[in-house]
C-alpha positions as CSV (number, residue, x, y, z in Angstrom):
1,M,52.7,81.1,115.2
2,E,55.1,82.5,117.8
3,K,58.0,80.4,119.1
4,Q,58.8,80.6,122.8
5,A,62.4,81.1,123.8
6,K,63.9,78.2,125.8
7,N,65.8,78.8,129.0
8,W,69.2,77.0,128.3
9,R,70.8,77.8,131.7
10,H,69.6,75.8,134.7
11,Y,70.7,76.1,138.3
12,V,70.7,72.9,140.2
13,A,71.0,73.6,143.9
14,R,73.1,71.1,145.9
15,D,73.2,73.0,149.2
16,T,71.3,75.8,151.0
17,G,71.8,77.6,154.2
18,E,72.5,81.0,155.7
19,C,75.6,83.2,155.4
20,T,76.6,86.6,156.8
21,V,76.5,89.9,154.8
22,V,78.0,93.0,156.3
23,R,76.3,96.4,155.6
24,P,78.4,99.5,154.9
25,E,77.7,100.8,158.5
26,G,79.2,97.5,159.8
27,K,75.9,95.8,160.7
28,R,76.0,92.0,160.2
29,E,73.0,90.4,158.6
30,R,72.1,86.8,158.0
31,T,70.8,85.9,154.6
32,S,70.0,82.7,152.7
33,Y,72.2,81.2,150.0
34,Q,72.1,78.3,147.6
35,L,75.0,76.8,145.7
36,G,75.3,74.1,143.1
37,I,76.0,73.4,139.5
38,V,75.0,75.2,136.3
39,E,73.7,73.0,133.5
40,T,73.1,74.2,129.9
41,G,71.5,73.0,126.7
42,S,68.5,70.8,126.2
43,S,70.5,67.8,127.4
44,R,71.6,69.8,130.5
45,V,75.4,69.5,130.1
46,F,77.5,70.6,133.1
47,A,78.6,74.3,132.6
48,G,80.1,75.3,136.0
49,Y,79.2,76.2,139.6
50,F,77.1,79.0,141.1
51,I,76.3,80.6,144.5
52,T,73.3,82.8,145.0
53,V,72.5,85.0,148.0
54,T,69.0,86.3,148.6
55,L,69.1,89.8,150.0
56,S,65.4,90.5,149.9
57,E,62.3,88.9,148.4
58,D,63.1,90.4,145.0
59,E,66.9,90.7,145.1
60,E,69.1,87.7,144.4
61,I,72.8,88.1,143.6
62,T,74.7,85.3,141.8
63,G,78.3,84.4,141.2
64,E,79.3,81.8,138.6
65,D,82.5,80.1,137.4
66,S,83.0,77.3,135.0
67,G,85.7,75.5,136.9
68,S,85.5,76.2,140.7
69,L,83.1,76.8,143.5
70,V,85.7,79.0,145.2
71,A,86.0,81.1,142.1
72,A,82.2,81.4,142.0
73,L,82.3,82.6,145.6
74,W,84.9,85.3,144.7
75,R,82.6,86.4,141.8
76,L,79.7,86.5,144.1
77,A,81.7,88.6,146.6
78,R,82.5,91.1,143.8
79,N,78.9,91.3,142.7
80,V,77.8,91.8,146.4
81,S,80.4,94.5,146.9
82,A,79.0,96.4,143.9
83,R,75.9,97.0,146.1
84,G,78.1,98.3,149.0
85,L,77.9,95.0,150.9
86,R,80.6,92.5,152.0
87,L,80.4,88.8,152.4
88,R,81.9,87.5,155.7
89,C,82.4,83.8,155.3
90,A,85.2,81.2,155.8
91,G,85.7,80.5,152.1
92,M,86.8,84.2,151.6
93,S,89.7,83.7,154.0
94,G,93.2,82.7,153.0
95,Q,93.1,80.2,155.9
96,W,90.2,78.2,154.3
97,R,91.2,75.3,152.1
98,E,89.7,72.3,150.4
99,S,91.0,68.8,150.4
100,G,91.1,66.6,147.3
101,L,87.9,64.9,148.4
102,S,86.1,68.0,149.3
103,Q,86.9,70.1,146.3
104,N,83.9,71.9,144.8
105,T,81.5,70.6,147.5
106,G,81.6,73.7,149.6
107,W,83.3,71.9,152.5
108,G,86.9,72.3,153.6
109,Y,89.1,73.2,156.6
110,F,89.9,76.5,158.3
111,G,93.4,77.2,159.6
112,R,94.3,74.7,162.3
113,H,90.8,73.7,163.0
114,Q,90.5,69.9,162.5
115,Q,86.7,69.8,162.0
116,P,85.3,70.4,158.5
117,M,83.8,73.8,157.9
118,H,81.5,75.0,155.1
119,M,82.8,77.8,152.9
120,M,79.7,79.9,153.7
121,D,80.1,79.6,157.5
122,L,81.0,82.7,159.4
123,T,84.8,83.2,159.7
124,P,85.8,81.9,163.1
125,E,86.7,84.6,165.7
126,G,90.5,85.1,165.8
127,G,90.7,83.7,162.3
128,G,92.8,86.6,161.0
129,P,91.8,88.8,158.1
130,D,88.5,88.0,156.5
131,T,89.8,87.9,152.9
132,I,92.9,87.4,151.0
133,D,92.7,91.0,149.9
134,E,92.9,92.1,153.6
135,M,95.9,89.7,154.1
136,I,97.7,91.3,151.2
137,R,96.9,94.8,152.4
138,E,98.2,93.8,155.9
139,A,101.4,92.3,154.4
140,V,102.1,95.3,152.2
141,G,101.4,97.6,155.2
142,N,104.1,95.7,157.1
143,M,106.5,96.0,154.3
144,K,106.0,99.8,154.2
145,I,106.6,100.0,157.9
146,G,109.9,98.0,157.4
147,L,111.0,100.4,154.7
148,T,110.3,103.5,156.8
149,E,112.3,102.1,159.8
150,K,115.3,101.3,157.5
151,A,115.2,104.8,156.0
152,A,115.2,106.5,159.4
């Protein structure tokens, strides 16, 4: 008698919608996402958070983290970038932040905007660099300019 393997990891979607992915040539494309919690074991114990984007009928990319939905988003972004794509969403910006009540819900605030915004929403126009990486590159670039001017 053959035993069947059990699937111990379960994804429980808490939110679905559309987000923007940027192709290498710069073309923006809307794609669906779902996010929620990961449960494990036969009693389905909480194991973390996940976000999945669906690029085509047969291609889904997932990011997971055991403690934070934002960290799951960063892992998703890394997994998406491995395919030459880039996520363009508010949660990837250094200007997006959660409140104590909105933590790990996907909702937060962007910059000086007073209205709540979902982390998967498109970064508002004029919202500055899309990601913290771009903010760091910009800051380092400004530091190098300052060094060059002082040396001259």
